[in-house]
C-alpha positions in Angstrom: -5.6 4.1 -4.5 -2.2 4.6 -3.0 0.0 7.7 -3.0 3.7 8.2 -3.5 6.3 10.8 -4.3 9.2 10.7 -6.7 12.3 12.8 -6.1 13.7 14.3 -9.3 16.4 16.2 -7.5 16.5 19.1 -9.8 19.1 21.8 -9.0 19.0 24.8 -11.3 22.0 27.1 -11.7 23.6 29.1 -10.2 25.0 26.7 -7.6 26.3 27.6 -4.2 28.8 25.4 -2.3 26.2 23.9 0.0 23.4 23.3 -2.5 24.1 19.6 -3.1 24.0 18.8 0.6 20.8 21.0 1.0 19.1 19.2 -1.9 19.6 15.7 -0.3 18.7 16.9 3.2 15.5 18.6 1.9 14.6 15.3 0.2 14.9 13.4 3.4 12.8 15.9 5.3 10.1 15.6 2.7 10.3 11.8 3.0 10.0 11.9 6.8 7.0 14.1 6.5 5.4 11.8 3.9 5.8 8.9 6.2 4.2 10.8 9.1 1.2 12.0 7.2 0.3 8.7 5.6 1.8 8.5 2.1 2.5 4.9 0.9 5.6 5.2 -1.3 8.8 7.2 -1.9 10.5 6.7 -5.2 14.1 7.3 -6.0 15.0 7.9 -9.6 18.4 7.3 -11.2 20.0 9.7 -13.7 23.7 10.5 -14.6 25.4 13.6 -15.9 22.1 15.5 -16.3 23.2 18.8 -14.8 20.3 20.9 -13.3 17.7 18.4 -14.6 18.4 15.6 -12.1 21.1 15.2 -9.5 19.9 11.8 -8.6 22.8 9.6 -9.4 22.8 7.3 -6.3 19.2 6.3 -5.5 20.4 3.3 -3.5 22.1 5.7 -1.0 19.1 8.0 -0.8 16.7 5.2 -0.2 19.0 3.6 2.4 19.0 6.9 4.3 15.3 7.1 4.0 14.9 3.6 5.4 16.4 4.7 8.7 14.1 7.8 8.9 10.8 6.1 8.1 8.7 3.3 9.4 5.9 2.6 6.9 6.8 4.0 3.4 7.6 1.6 0.6 11.1 2.4 -0.7 10.9 2.1 -4.4 13.6 2.3 -7.1 11.9 4.3 -9.9 14.2 3.2 -11.6 17.5 1.4 -11.5 19.2 1.6 -14.9 19.9 -2.1 -15.5 22.1 -2.1 -18.6 25.1 -4.0 -17.3 27.7 -1.4 -18.2 25.8 1.1 -16.0 25.0 -1.2 -13.1 26.4 -4.7 -13.0 23.6 -7.2 -12.1 25.5 -8.6 -9.1 25.8 -5.1 -7.7 22.1 -4.4 -8.4 21.1 -7.6 -6.6 23.3 -6.9 -3.6 21.9 -3.4 -3.2 18.3 -4.5 -3.6 18.7 -7.2 -1.0 20.5 -5.0 1.4 17.9 -2.2 1.2 15.2 -4.8 1.7 16.8 -6.0 4.9 17.6 -2.5 6.2 14.0 -1.5 5.7 12.4 -4.6 7.1 11.0 -5.7 3.7 9.9 -2.3 2.3 12.0 -2.3 -0.9 10.5 -2.3 -4.5 12.6 -2.8 -7.7 11.8 -0.8 -10.8 14.0 -1.1 -13.9 14.7 1.1 -16.9 17.6 2.1 -19.1 18.0 5.8 -19.3 17.1 7.7 -22.4 19.4 10.5 -23.4 22.7 10.4 -25.2 24.2 12.3 -22.3 23.5 9.4 -20.0 23.8 6.4 -22.3 26.8 7.8 -24.1 28.5 8.3 -20.8 28.5 4.6 -20.2 28.9 3.6 -23.9 25.5 2.1 -24.2 24.2 2.1 -27.8 20.7 3.6 -28.1 19.6 0.8 -30.3 20.7 -1.9 -27.8 19.7 -0.3 -24.5 16.4 -2.2 -24.2 18.0 -5.7 -24.7 20.8 -4.8 -22.3 18.3 -3.5 -19.8 16.2 -6.8 -19.9 19.2 -9.1 -19.7 20.8 -7.2 -16.8 17.5 -7.2 -15.0 16.9 -11.0 -15.5 20.4 -11.8 -14.2 19.9 -9.6 -11.2 16.6 -11.3 -10.4 18.2 -14.8 -10.7 20.9 -13.7 -8.3 18.3 -12.5 -5.8 16.5 -15.9 -5.9 19.0 -18.7 -6.8 21.0 -20.2 -3.9 23.6 -20.4 -5.3 23.4 -18.5 -8.6 24.4 -20.9 -11.3 26.1 -18.5 -13.7 25.1 -16.8 -16.9 26.6 -16.6 -20.4 24.7 -14.0 -22.5 25.2 -11.4 -25.1 25.8 -8.6 -22.6 26.4 -10.4 -19.3 28.9 -13.1 -18.5 29.0 -14.1 -14.8 30.5 -17.4 -13.4 28.6 -19.2 -10.7 28.6 -17.3 -7.4 26.3 -17.0 -4.4 25.1 -13.4 -4.1 24.6 -12.5 -0.5 22.6 -11.3 1.3 19.2 -12.5 0.0 16.2 -10.1 0.3 13.7 -10.4 3.1 10.7 -10.4 0.7 10.3 -13.7 -1.1 10.9 -14.5 -3.8 12.0 -10.9 -4.3 10.7 -7.4 -3.9 7.9 -6.2 -6.2 9.0 -5.4 -9.7 8.2 -2.4 -11.9 9.0 -1.1 -15.4 9.4 2.5 -16.3 6.9 3.3 -19.1 6.4 6.4 -21.2 4.1 5.1 -24.0 1.3 2.6 -24.5 3.7 0.1 -26.0 5.9 0.0 -22.9 2.8 -0.3 -20.7 1.8 -3.4 -22.6 5.3 -4.7 -22.3 5.1 -4.3 -18.5 1.8 -6.3 -18.5 3.2 -9.1 -20.7 6.2 -9.4 -18.3 4.1 -9.3 -15.1 5.6 -6.0 -13.9 4.0 -2.9 -12.4 3.6 -0.1 -14.9 5.4 3.0 -13.6 4.2 5.6 -16.1 5.7 9.1 -16.6 3.5 10.5 -19.5 1.6 13.0 -17.4 -1.7 12.1 -18.9 -5.2 13.1 -17.9 -7.6 10.7 -16.1 -9.6 10.3 -19.3 -6.5 9.3 -21.2 -5.3 7.0 -18.4 -8.6 5.1 -18.3 -7.9 3.2 -21.6 -4.3 2.6 -20.7 -5.3 0.9 -17.4 -7.9 -1.2 -19.2 -5.3 -2.3 -21.8 -2.8 -3.1 -19.1 -5.1 -5.3 -17.0 -6.5 -7.0 -20.1 -3.0 -7.9 -21.3 -2.1 -9.1 -17.8 -5.0 -11.4 -17.8 -4.6 -12.8 -21.3 -0.9 -12.6 -22.2 1.3 -12.3 -19.1 4.3 -14.6 -18.9 6.2 -13.4 -15.8 9.8 -12.2 -16.2 10.4 -12.6 -12.5 9.2 -15.1 -9.9 6.2 -13.1 -8.8 3.7 -10.9 -10.6 3.1 -7.3 -9.6 -0.3 -6.1 -11.1 -0.1 -2.3 -10.4 -0.6 0.8 -12.5 1.1 3.9 -11.2 1.0 7.4 -12.8 3.3 10.3 -12.0 1.8 13.8 -12.1 2.7 17.4 -11.2 1.6 18.0 -7.6 1.0 21.1 -5.5 -1.7 21.7 -3.0 -2.4 25.3 -1.9 -5.6 27.1 -0.7 -4.7 29.9 -3.2 -5.5 28.3 -6.6 -3.8 31.1 -8.6 -0.6 30.9 -6.5 -0.4 27.1 -6.9 -1.0 27.3 -10.7 1.7 30.0 -11.1 4.3 28.1 -9.1 3.5 24.9 -11.0 3.7 26.6 -14.4 7.2 27.9 -13.6 8.7 24.9 -11.9 7.1 22.1 -13.8 7.8 24.2 -16.9 11.5 23.9 -16.1 11.1 20.1 -15.6 9.6 19.8 -19.2 12.2 22.3 -20.6 15.1 20.4 -19.1 13.8 17.1 -20.4 13.6 18.7 -23.9 17.1 20.2 -23.6 18.6 16.7 -23.0 16.3 14.7 -25.2 15.3 16.8 -28.2 16.6 20.3 -28.9 19.6 21.1 -26.6 23.3 21.0 -27.2 24.9 20.6 -23.8 28.3 21.8 -22.7 29.2 20.1 -19.5 30.0 22.5 -16.7 29.1 25.5 -18.9 25.5 25.4 -20.1 23.0 27.2 -17.9 19.6 25.6 -18.5 17.7 27.7 -16.0 18.9 30.9 -17.7 17.9 29.5 -21.1 14.5 28.5 -19.8 13.7 31.8 -18.1 14.7 33.7 -21.2 12.7 31.5 -23.6 9.6 33.3 -24.8 7.6 30.1 -25.0 6.1 28.4 -21.9 6.8 24.7 -22.0 3.6 24.0 -20.1 0.3 25.8 -20.4 -2.3 26.6 -17.7 -4.6 24.1 -19.3 -1.9 21.4 -18.9 -1.5 22.3 -15.2 -5.3 22.3 -14.8 -5.6 18.6 -15.5 -2.8 17.8 -13.0 -2.9 17.5 -9.2 -2.3 21.2 -8.7 -4.6 23.7 -6.9 -6.8 23.9 -3.8 -7.8 20.8 -1.9 -11.2 20.6 -3.5 -9.6 20.7 -7.0 -7.2 17.9 -6.1 -10.0 15.8 -4.6 -11.9 16.1 -7.9 -8.9 15.2 -10.1 -7.9 12.3 -7.9 -11.4 10.8 -7.8 -11.2 10.8 -11.6 -7.9 8.9 -11.5 -9.3 6.5 -8.9 -12.4 5.9 -11.1 -10.1 5.3 -14.1 -8.5 2.4 -12.1 -5.2 3.9 -11.3 -3.5 2.0 -8.4 -1.1 4.7 -7.3 -0.7 8.5 -8.0 2.9 9.7 -7.7 3.7 13.3 -6.8 6.6 14.6 -8.8 8.8 16.4 -6.3 11.9 18.6 -6.2 11.5 20.3 -9.5 12.6 23.7 -10.6 13.0 26.0 -7.6 10.1 24.8 -5.5 11.2 25.5 -1.9 11.2 23.0 1.0 8.4 25.1 2.7 6.3 25.0 -0.5 6.6 21.3 -0.7 6.0 20.6 3.0 3.0 22.9 3.3 1.6 21.3 0.2 2.0 17.8 1.7 0.5 18.8 5.1 -2.6 20.5 3.5 -3.2 17.5 1.2 -2.8 15.1 4.1 -5.3 17.0 6.3 -8.0 17.7 3.7 -7.7 15.2 0.8 -5.9 12.0 1.7 -8.2 10.6 4.4 -11.1 9.7 2.1 -8.8 7.9 -0.4 -7.1 6.0 2.5 -10.5 4.8 3.7 -11.6 3.6 0.2 -8.2 2.0 -0.5 -8.4 -0.1 2.7 -12.0 -1.1 1.8 -10.8 -2.2 -1.7 -7.8 -4.2 -0.5 -9.5 -7.6 -0.6 -10.7 -7.2 -4.2 -7.3 -6.1 -5.3 -5.7 -9.1 -3.6 -8.1 -11.5 -5.2 -7.4 -9.9 -8.6 -3.7 -10.2 -8.1 -4.0 -13.9 -7.1 -6.1 -14.7 -10.2 -3.7 -12.9 -12.5 -0.7 -14.6 -10.9 -2.3 -18.1 -11.3 -3.0 -17.6 -15.0 0.4 -16.0 -15.7 2.5 -18.8 -14.1 0.4 -21.4 -15.9 1.8 -19.9 -19.1 5.4 -19.8 -17.9 7.7 -22.6 -19.1 8.6 -25.0 -16.3 12.3 -25.1 -17.2 14.8 -25.6 -14.3 18.1 -23.9 -13.8 20.9 -26.5 -13.9 22.3 -27.5 -10.6 26.0 -26.6 -10.6 28.5 -28.0 -8.2 31.5 -25.7 -8.0 34.2 -24.6 -5.7 36.6 -21.7 -5.8 40.1 -22.3 -4.6 41.7 -19.7 -2.4 44.4 -17.5 -4.0 47.2 -19.3 -2.1 46.3 -22.6 -3.7 47.1 -21.5 -7.2 
């Protein structure tokens, strides 16, 4: 089982002048430390206009900076919002390829669409069409990464003439692909499309076990790859805080992951946001109901090293391929997050690293078997060869 960390980039009010710079620099310090202590992945999320909840509007910039301060971490987009009116597929392909080259082949490409009216409405994306827009934008970006030259596309949401997108990525045919998932249905969608399942449901190991079984069974029996390579991987995000003092860890997690849950609810379910005015942290701390319970935190990766070891063994036994620590939530300090990482790396991580290395051959054989079956189902249609030229402006 591998380990990653996803940076939510929360910044509760009130804000000081230097807070935006501090937030990003803290993230890069955590990333550097993660690389040194043996984590496998760093994930950059993408959100827009979600004040306090997520100041993570440019993951491509964050991951590019991380690429120059790390050596081993996989640099993963978790996710890029691929509806074309948010990110044009040509720009997505160019950014993915450039990050892959800058990092010497460490890029991973996850797709999603965004969820809230604050985000989608800001780009005029209709809620009922976001999934179709997401898939079409993603498909076109993948073709642009692979085709040399790209032969053009005339679709419902994307119209692009033939062009050759440069540069091409270092990893062939393209970096590994993921889909953001929040429900069983989207996990099965990921399997049918040959994508890694990047899950954000914060479920217990017992709940995850059946999801993993369903994902791999669907990969084996139904997968028709959306891309040009299959990525059989099941990753799960979880609250994460390692501290020798169990009570202190639990209290910090309840407060700070509670804000994460409350902020999500504010934008998705019950809030009415006034841009530049609403103070979500103030509303949260004055709300008599706790968004997360001690029981909820107890099933997460929060507590003393022995507690985390026990929880992670259950995730490992359930077949999870990667556990992703949810970082930079609420008002967790840089010291809290770094000390948590260091303690975890010293006392918990080594045994999982050893087993993960021992299991690498079995996973590679499973991936090869799934890929062979999946591509046997994929239609063998060819993209038309297009001969074209583009006259210089002075020739018109």
